[in-house]
C-alpha positions as CSV (number, residue, x, y, z in Angstrom):
1,M,-46.6,-13.3,-28.0
2,I,-43.8,-12.7,-30.5
3,S,-40.5,-11.1,-29.3
4,T,-39.1,-8.4,-31.5
5,E,-35.6,-8.7,-30.1
6,A,-33.1,-9.3,-32.9
7,A,-36.0,-10.0,-35.3
8,V,-36.0,-9.3,-39.0
9,W,-39.6,-9.0,-40.2
10,P,-40.5,-10.6,-43.5
11,G,-40.9,-8.1,-46.3
12,N,-38.6,-5.6,-44.7
13,D,-35.0,-5.2,-46.0
14,P,-32.6,-6.3,-43.3
15,E,-29.9,-3.8,-42.4
16,L,-26.8,-4.3,-44.5
17,V,-23.7,-5.5,-42.6
18,D,-20.2,-4.2,-43.1
19,Q,-18.2,-7.0,-41.4
20,V,-18.5,-10.7,-41.7
21,T,-16.3,-13.6,-40.7
22,L,-16.6,-16.9,-42.6
23,Y,-15.6,-20.2,-41.2
24,S,-15.3,-22.8,-44.0
25,A,-14.7,-26.5,-43.3
26,K,-14.6,-29.8,-45.2
27,L,-17.5,-31.0,-43.1
28,V,-19.9,-28.8,-41.1
29,I,-22.3,-30.3,-38.6
30,P,-25.2,-27.9,-38.0
31,V,-27.1,-30.5,-35.8
32,T,-30.5,-28.9,-36.7
33,G,-29.9,-29.7,-40.4
34,P,-28.0,-32.3,-42.5
35,V,-24.2,-32.3,-42.5
36,I,-22.7,-30.0,-45.1
37,V,-19.7,-31.0,-47.3
38,D,-17.5,-28.0,-48.0
39,G,-19.7,-25.9,-45.9
40,T,-19.4,-22.3,-44.6
41,V,-20.7,-20.5,-41.5
42,A,-21.1,-16.8,-41.8
43,V,-20.9,-14.8,-38.6
44,H,-21.8,-11.2,-37.9
45,G,-21.2,-9.9,-34.4
46,N,-22.1,-12.6,-32.0
47,R,-24.5,-14.5,-34.3
48,V,-24.7,-16.9,-37.2
49,I,-26.3,-15.2,-40.3
50,H,-25.9,-18.1,-42.7
51,V,-24.8,-21.7,-42.9
52,G,-24.6,-23.7,-46.1
53,K,-22.5,-24.6,-49.1
54,R,-19.8,-22.0,-49.5
55,H,-21.0,-20.8,-52.9
56,W,-24.5,-20.3,-51.6
57,V,-23.4,-18.4,-48.6
58,M,-21.2,-16.1,-50.8
59,E,-24.2,-15.4,-53.1
60,A,-26.4,-14.6,-50.1
61,L,-23.9,-12.2,-48.7
62,K,-23.8,-10.2,-51.9
63,Q,-27.4,-9.1,-51.1
64,E,-26.7,-8.4,-47.4
65,T,-23.4,-6.6,-47.1
66,T,-22.4,-3.0,-47.8
67,K,-20.3,-2.2,-50.9
68,N,-17.1,-1.9,-48.9
69,A,-17.8,-4.7,-46.4
70,T,-14.9,-6.6,-44.9
71,I,-15.2,-10.3,-45.3
72,T,-12.6,-12.4,-43.4
73,E,-12.5,-16.1,-44.2
74,H,-10.9,-18.9,-42.2
75,H,-10.5,-22.3,-43.9
76,W,-10.5,-25.5,-41.8
77,D,-9.6,-29.0,-43.1
78,G,-11.4,-30.9,-40.4
79,V,-14.9,-30.9,-38.8
80,L,-16.8,-27.8,-37.7
81,T,-19.5,-28.3,-35.0
82,P,-21.5,-26.2,-32.7
83,G,-19.7,-25.6,-29.4
84,L,-20.1,-28.6,-27.1
85,I,-22.3,-28.3,-24.0
86,N,-21.3,-29.9,-20.7
87,A,-24.6,-30.7,-19.0
88,H,-23.1,-31.5,-15.6
89,T,-19.9,-30.4,-13.9
90,H,-18.4,-28.9,-10.8
91,L,-15.7,-26.6,-12.0
92,Q,-14.6,-25.6,-8.5
93,Y,-13.2,-29.1,-7.9
94,T,-10.8,-28.9,-10.8
95,G,-7.9,-28.9,-8.3
96,M,-9.1,-32.2,-6.7
97,A,-7.8,-34.5,-9.4
98,E,-6.0,-36.7,-6.9
99,V,-9.5,-37.9,-5.8
100,G,-10.4,-38.7,-9.4
101,R,-7.2,-40.8,-9.8
102,G,-8.2,-43.0,-6.9
103,T,-9.8,-46.5,-6.9
104,Y,-12.9,-47.1,-4.8
105,D,-14.8,-50.3,-3.9
106,R,-18.0,-48.4,-3.3
107,F,-19.5,-44.9,-3.6
108,R,-19.1,-44.2,0.1
109,A,-15.4,-44.8,-0.2
110,W,-15.1,-42.2,-2.9
111,E,-17.3,-39.8,-0.9
112,L,-14.9,-40.1,2.1
113,A,-11.9,-39.5,0.0
114,F,-13.6,-36.4,-1.6
115,N,-14.6,-35.0,1.8
116,K,-11.0,-35.3,3.2
117,V,-9.5,-33.3,0.3
118,Y,-12.4,-30.8,0.2
119,A,-11.9,-30.1,4.0
120,E,-8.2,-29.5,3.4
121,A,-8.9,-27.2,0.5
122,Q,-11.3,-25.2,2.7
123,Q,-8.2,-23.9,4.6
124,T,-6.9,-22.0,1.5
125,Q,-10.1,-21.5,-0.4
126,P,-8.7,-22.0,-3.9
127,W,-12.2,-22.2,-5.5
128,K,-12.0,-19.2,-7.8
129,Q,-8.7,-20.2,-9.4
130,W,-9.7,-23.9,-9.6
131,A,-13.1,-23.1,-11.2
132,E,-11.6,-20.7,-13.8
133,D,-8.9,-23.3,-14.6
134,G,-11.6,-25.8,-15.2
135,A,-13.6,-23.4,-17.4
136,R,-10.4,-22.8,-19.5
137,Q,-9.8,-26.5,-19.9
138,M,-13.4,-26.9,-21.2
139,V,-13.0,-24.1,-23.7
140,E,-9.8,-25.6,-25.0
141,S,-11.6,-28.9,-25.6
142,G,-14.4,-27.2,-27.6
143,T,-17.0,-26.7,-24.9
144,T,-18.7,-23.4,-24.9
145,A,-21.5,-23.8,-22.4
146,A,-22.0,-25.8,-19.2
147,A,-24.3,-26.6,-16.3
148,D,-21.9,-25.7,-13.5
149,I,-22.8,-26.5,-9.9
150,V,-21.4,-24.0,-7.4
151,T,-20.9,-25.0,-3.7
152,D,-18.7,-22.1,-2.6
153,L,-19.4,-18.5,-3.7
154,D,-15.9,-17.8,-4.8
155,A,-16.4,-20.2,-7.7
156,A,-19.5,-18.6,-9.0
157,G,-17.8,-16.7,-11.8
158,A,-16.1,-19.6,-13.6
159,L,-18.3,-19.6,-16.8
160,A,-18.2,-15.8,-17.0
161,S,-14.4,-15.8,-16.7
162,Q,-14.2,-17.4,-20.2
163,G,-17.2,-15.7,-21.7
164,M,-19.0,-19.1,-21.7
165,H,-22.8,-19.7,-21.8
166,G,-24.8,-21.9,-19.5
167,I,-26.1,-21.8,-16.0
168,A,-24.3,-21.5,-12.6
169,Y,-26.4,-23.6,-10.2
170,W,-26.2,-22.8,-6.5
171,E,-26.0,-26.1,-4.7
172,V,-28.2,-26.7,-1.6
173,M,-27.4,-29.7,0.6
174,G,-27.3,-30.9,4.1
175,W,-30.6,-29.4,5.4
176,H,-33.0,-31.1,7.7
177,N,-36.6,-30.0,7.6
178,D,-36.7,-28.1,10.9
179,E,-33.5,-26.2,10.1
180,W,-34.7,-25.5,6.6
181,L,-38.0,-24.0,7.8
182,A,-36.2,-22.0,10.4
183,K,-33.4,-20.4,8.4
184,G,-33.0,-22.2,5.0
185,R,-34.9,-19.8,2.9
186,T,-33.2,-16.8,4.4
187,E,-29.8,-18.3,3.8
188,L,-30.7,-19.2,0.2
189,S,-31.8,-15.6,-0.5
190,R,-28.5,-14.3,0.8
191,Q,-26.5,-16.7,-1.3
192,L,-28.5,-16.0,-4.5
193,R,-28.1,-12.3,-4.0
194,K,-24.4,-12.6,-3.8
195,M,-24.2,-14.8,-6.9
196,S,-26.4,-12.3,-8.8
197,Q,-23.7,-9.8,-8.3
198,E,-21.3,-11.8,-10.4
199,R,-21.2,-11.6,-14.2
200,L,-23.1,-14.9,-14.6
201,P,-24.6,-16.0,-17.8
202,N,-27.6,-17.5,-16.0
203,L,-28.3,-18.5,-12.4
204,G,-30.1,-21.6,-11.2
205,I,-30.6,-23.8,-8.1
206,S,-29.4,-27.3,-7.5
207,P,-31.1,-29.3,-4.7
208,H,-28.2,-31.7,-4.2
209,A,-29.8,-35.2,-3.8
210,P,-32.5,-37.0,-1.8
211,Y,-29.9,-38.5,0.5
212,T,-28.6,-35.1,1.6
213,L,-31.8,-33.2,1.8
214,E,-35.1,-34.0,3.6
215,S,-38.5,-33.4,2.2
216,E,-39.2,-29.7,2.9
217,P,-36.3,-28.3,0.8
218,F,-37.4,-30.5,-2.2
219,V,-40.9,-28.9,-1.8
220,D,-39.7,-25.3,-1.4
221,L,-36.8,-25.1,-3.8
222,P,-38.7,-25.7,-7.0
223,D,-41.3,-23.2,-6.0
224,I,-38.6,-20.6,-5.2
225,A,-36.7,-21.3,-8.5
226,R,-39.9,-21.0,-10.6
227,R,-40.9,-17.7,-9.0
228,L,-37.5,-16.4,-9.8
229,N,-37.5,-17.8,-13.3
230,M,-34.5,-20.1,-12.5
231,R,-33.9,-23.6,-13.6
232,L,-33.1,-26.6,-11.4
233,H,-30.5,-29.4,-11.6
234,I,-30.5,-32.4,-9.2
235,H,-28.2,-35.4,-8.6
236,L,-30.6,-38.2,-8.9
237,A,-30.6,-42.0,-9.2
238,E,-26.8,-41.9,-9.0
239,T,-26.3,-44.4,-6.1
240,P,-27.7,-47.9,-5.3
241,L,-29.6,-46.5,-2.3
242,E,-31.8,-44.4,-4.7
243,A,-33.0,-47.4,-6.6
244,G,-36.6,-48.6,-6.3
245,T,-38.3,-52.0,-6.6
246,Y,-39.7,-53.0,-10.0
247,P,-42.6,-53.3,-10.5
248,P,-42.8,-50.2,-8.2
249,V,-44.6,-50.4,-4.9
250,L,-45.5,-46.7,-5.1
251,T,-46.3,-44.9,-8.4
252,T,-48.2,-41.9,-9.6
253,Y,-51.2,-44.2,-10.1
254,S,-51.1,-45.9,-6.6
255,A,-50.7,-43.0,-4.4
256,A,-52.6,-43.9,-1.1
257,D,-49.4,-44.2,0.9
258,W,-48.2,-40.9,-0.5
259,R,-51.5,-39.2,0.3
260,D,-52.0,-40.6,3.8
261,H,-48.5,-40.0,5.2
262,D,-46.1,-37.1,5.3
263,W,-42.7,-38.5,4.7
264,V,-40.0,-36.7,6.5
265,S,-37.3,-37.8,4.1
266,Y,-36.5,-40.3,1.4
267,K,-34.4,-42.2,4.0
268,Q,-37.5,-42.6,6.2
269,L,-39.6,-44.0,3.3
270,K,-36.9,-46.5,2.5
271,E,-36.5,-47.6,6.1
272,V,-40.1,-48.7,6.3
273,G,-39.7,-50.8,3.2
274,K,-41.9,-48.9,0.6
275,G,-39.3,-49.5,-2.1
276,A,-40.0,-46.2,-4.0
277,S,-37.1,-44.9,-6.0
278,A,-35.6,-41.5,-5.5
279,I,-37.1,-40.3,-8.8
280,Q,-40.5,-41.3,-7.7
281,F,-40.0,-39.6,-4.3
282,V,-39.0,-36.2,-5.7
283,D,-41.7,-36.5,-8.3
284,Q,-44.4,-36.8,-5.6
285,L,-42.9,-33.7,-4.0
286,G,-43.4,-31.7,-7.2
287,S,-39.7,-31.3,-7.8
288,L,-39.6,-32.4,-11.4
289,G,-40.7,-30.6,-14.6
290,P,-39.4,-29.3,-18.0
291,D,-37.3,-26.7,-16.1
292,V,-35.3,-29.5,-14.4
293,H,-32.5,-31.8,-15.6
294,I,-30.9,-34.4,-13.5
295,A,-27.3,-35.8,-13.3
296,H,-26.4,-39.4,-13.7
297,G,-29.7,-41.3,-13.8
298,V,-27.8,-44.6,-13.3
299,W,-30.5,-46.4,-11.3
300,A,-33.5,-45.2,-13.2
301,D,-35.7,-48.2,-14.0
302,K,-38.5,-48.4,-16.6
303,E,-41.0,-46.5,-14.4
304,D,-38.4,-43.9,-13.5
305,R,-37.6,-43.3,-17.1
306,R,-41.3,-43.0,-17.9
307,I,-41.7,-40.3,-15.2
308,L,-38.7,-38.4,-16.5
309,R,-40.1,-38.4,-20.1
310,Q,-43.6,-37.4,-18.9
311,R,-42.3,-34.5,-16.8
312,G,-39.9,-33.3,-19.6
313,V,-36.8,-33.9,-17.5
314,G,-33.4,-34.3,-19.2
315,V,-30.6,-36.6,-18.0
316,A,-26.9,-35.6,-18.1
317,L,-25.0,-38.9,-18.5
318,C,-21.5,-39.0,-16.9
319,P,-20.2,-42.5,-17.6
320,R,-16.6,-42.1,-16.6
321,S,-17.5,-40.5,-13.3
322,N,-19.9,-43.3,-12.6
323,R,-17.1,-45.8,-13.0
324,I,-14.6,-43.9,-10.8
325,T,-17.1,-43.2,-8.0
326,N,-18.4,-46.8,-8.2
327,T,-22.1,-46.1,-8.5
328,G,-22.6,-49.9,-8.8
329,K,-23.5,-50.1,-12.5
330,D,-23.5,-48.1,-15.7
331,A,-26.5,-46.0,-16.7
332,P,-29.1,-47.7,-19.0
333,I,-27.9,-45.9,-22.1
334,R,-29.7,-48.2,-24.6
335,E,-33.0,-47.8,-22.8
336,Y,-32.7,-44.0,-22.6
337,L,-32.1,-43.9,-26.3
338,E,-34.7,-46.4,-27.4
339,E,-37.4,-45.1,-25.2
340,G,-36.9,-41.5,-26.2
341,N,-35.6,-39.7,-23.1
342,L,-33.9,-36.3,-23.4
343,V,-30.3,-37.1,-22.8
344,A,-27.1,-35.0,-22.7
345,V,-23.5,-35.5,-21.6
346,G,-21.6,-34.3,-18.6
347,T,-18.0,-34.8,-17.4
348,D,-18.7,-34.2,-13.7
349,S,-15.6,-32.8,-12.1
350,L,-11.9,-33.7,-12.0
351,S,-12.6,-35.2,-8.6
352,S,-14.3,-38.1,-10.4
353,T,-13.1,-38.1,-14.0
354,P,-9.7,-37.9,-15.7
355,S,-10.5,-34.9,-18.0
356,L,-13.1,-32.2,-18.8
357,D,-13.2,-33.2,-22.5
358,L,-16.8,-34.3,-23.3
359,L,-15.6,-36.4,-26.2
360,D,-13.9,-38.7,-23.8
361,D,-17.3,-39.4,-22.3
362,A,-18.9,-39.6,-25.7
363,S,-16.5,-42.4,-26.7
364,M,-17.4,-44.3,-23.6
365,L,-21.1,-43.8,-24.2
366,Y,-20.7,-45.2,-27.7
367,D,-19.1,-48.4,-26.3
368,L,-21.6,-48.8,-23.5
369,A,-24.6,-48.4,-25.8
370,R,-23.2,-51.1,-28.1
371,E,-22.4,-53.4,-25.2
372,Q,-25.9,-52.9,-23.8
373,G,-27.4,-54.0,-27.2
374,Y,-28.1,-50.7,-29.0
375,T,-27.8,-51.8,-32.6
376,S,-29.2,-48.9,-34.7
377,D,-26.8,-47.2,-37.1
378,D,-27.8,-43.8,-35.9
379,L,-25.7,-44.0,-32.7
380,T,-23.0,-41.4,-33.7
381,H,-25.8,-39.0,-34.8
382,R,-27.5,-39.4,-31.4
383,L,-24.3,-38.8,-29.5
384,I,-23.5,-35.7,-31.5
385,R,-26.9,-34.4,-30.6
386,M,-26.4,-35.2,-26.9
387,L,-23.1,-33.3,-26.9
388,T,-24.8,-30.2,-28.4
389,L,-28.5,-29.7,-28.8
390,G,-29.3,-32.2,-26.0
391,G,-27.2,-30.2,-23.5
392,A,-28.9,-27.0,-24.6
393,A,-32.4,-28.5,-24.3
394,S,-31.6,-29.8,-20.8
395,M,-31.0,-26.2,-19.7
396,G,-33.8,-24.7,-21.8
397,M,-31.3,-23.0,-24.1
398,H,-32.2,-24.7,-27.4
399,V,-34.8,-22.2,-28.5
400,G,-35.2,-18.4,-28.5
401,V,-32.9,-15.5,-29.3
402,N,-29.9,-16.8,-27.4
403,R,-30.1,-20.4,-28.5
404,I,-27.0,-22.6,-28.5
405,G,-26.1,-26.2,-29.4
406,Q,-26.8,-25.6,-33.1
407,I,-25.6,-23.8,-36.2
408,N,-28.4,-21.9,-37.9
409,A,-29.3,-18.3,-38.8
410,G,-29.8,-16.2,-35.7
411,A,-28.2,-18.6,-33.2
412,L,-25.3,-17.5,-31.1
413,A,-22.1,-18.2,-33.0
414,D,-20.6,-20.9,-30.8
415,L,-18.3,-23.1,-32.8
416,A,-15.7,-25.9,-32.3
417,F,-13.1,-27.1,-34.8
418,F,-11.9,-30.7,-34.6
419,D,-8.7,-31.9,-36.3
420,I,-9.7,-35.4,-37.5
421,P,-9.5,-37.1,-40.9
422,V,-12.4,-36.2,-43.1
423,D,-13.7,-38.5,-45.9
424,T,-16.5,-36.9,-47.9
425,S,-16.1,-39.1,-51.0
426,S,-19.2,-41.1,-50.1
427,P,-22.0,-41.4,-47.6
428,A,-20.1,-44.3,-46.0
429,G,-17.1,-42.0,-45.7
430,I,-19.1,-39.3,-44.0
431,E,-20.5,-41.8,-41.5
432,E,-17.0,-43.0,-40.8
433,T,-15.9,-39.4,-40.2
434,L,-18.7,-38.9,-37.7
435,E,-17.8,-42.1,-35.9
436,T,-14.1,-41.0,-35.7
437,L,-15.2,-37.7,-34.1
438,I,-17.2,-39.6,-31.4
439,R,-14.8,-42.4,-30.8
440,H,-11.4,-40.6,-31.2
441,G,-12.2,-36.9,-31.2
442,A,-11.0,-36.2,-27.6
443,G,-8.0,-33.9,-27.6
444,T,-8.4,-32.8,-31.2
445,N,-10.2,-29.4,-30.8
446,R,-8.0,-26.7,-32.3
447,A,-10.2,-23.6,-32.0
448,T,-13.2,-22.4,-30.1
449,V,-15.5,-19.5,-31.0
450,I,-17.9,-18.2,-28.4
451,A,-20.6,-15.8,-29.4
452,G,-18.5,-14.8,-32.5
453,R,-15.3,-14.3,-30.4
454,E,-12.3,-16.4,-30.9
455,A,-11.8,-17.8,-27.4
456,Y,-9.1,-20.4,-28.3
457,N,-6.9,-21.0,-31.2
458,N,-4.2,-23.6,-31.3
459,G,-2.8,-23.0,-34.8
460,A,-6.2,-23.6,-36.6
461,W,-5.5,-20.7,-39.0
């Protein structure tokens, strides 16, 4: 079935436009096409209508604009990219930076520090202001979309407050099976109805993690989300207790213990020594699929990564957060890249990371990948994709009428402008420019455009 929304049919003359904004830059990175030296992006309304060499775009516009059309052009001496996409964050914790500045000897210590500050904040309920402050910080760093996990309803409108794209995921945690069956579904329906009253770009569900939910919610929540056409986002393989044995004791192909026993929880399964990983556990419950992406994936072994690939599940990597919360090790970046998993980048919240600038995490991912033995010369290209199209694909927003994470005709006009040195004199110079963006681009965004609207401009033009 072909959607006719925003479509221009071949053979029919498109409607002439009377207003176009051009964004020209020394280097344009469309992501879905080769980098463009001295490129231009033409925007009409909220969408890109052309991207290419400036002279080509100008010639194309002659055929598509009215005689008295207004064409406004902004020149940029740096790098122009699609708006960045934060694939995992909790914006409502923006005011909890004191937790993120701490030092912890284990994940549980960070958790206790977080719980203390969170309980204190519950007295004043600052969630709306904190969440909107976080969204603004992201926009100023070049981020135009996010997977934002919402724990308190007051924080639900954070993305909408800045006109951002993405998904606000309602977090579900702390339910035992009996309680869930008795009142969990009713409570979830009430919360989702309240969230739907906000001006949210999209709404999703986030079953928190296998160590805070028993089995029944992990069975029910995917079914509920899928009936409502919502996506899911899970914290998974973040902590050492979620790791499995390898070779695995239980897998998709040796399922007798799964079939012959109803496991109350992941904790119960681990206590009897089965050694299954958290990823294997939720997979057996039917919780995974191409409408799901997970956060962290630190303790995903070879079998876990295979399961994620087979189910079409993306992974939002949060390297700085993993160090601060002390998840026990770094995520297997090299293996994710070499094995072909769908990967994206997330900052997590300021309660576990120093900034909401995705390029800070990209820089760390670059170093980790090299330290872990990734030697291919495509690393900067892979990371740029993770920051943009990878994040969009993790949320199912990389295709269709309202696609993001890319610059091409018909896509939403989400753009970021980075103030870094650009060398286009040779292929080696271009590669050096891309590496500079990844390794030293944090803090250099000077303007952000969201759906054709100038959302931030710090003297870019």
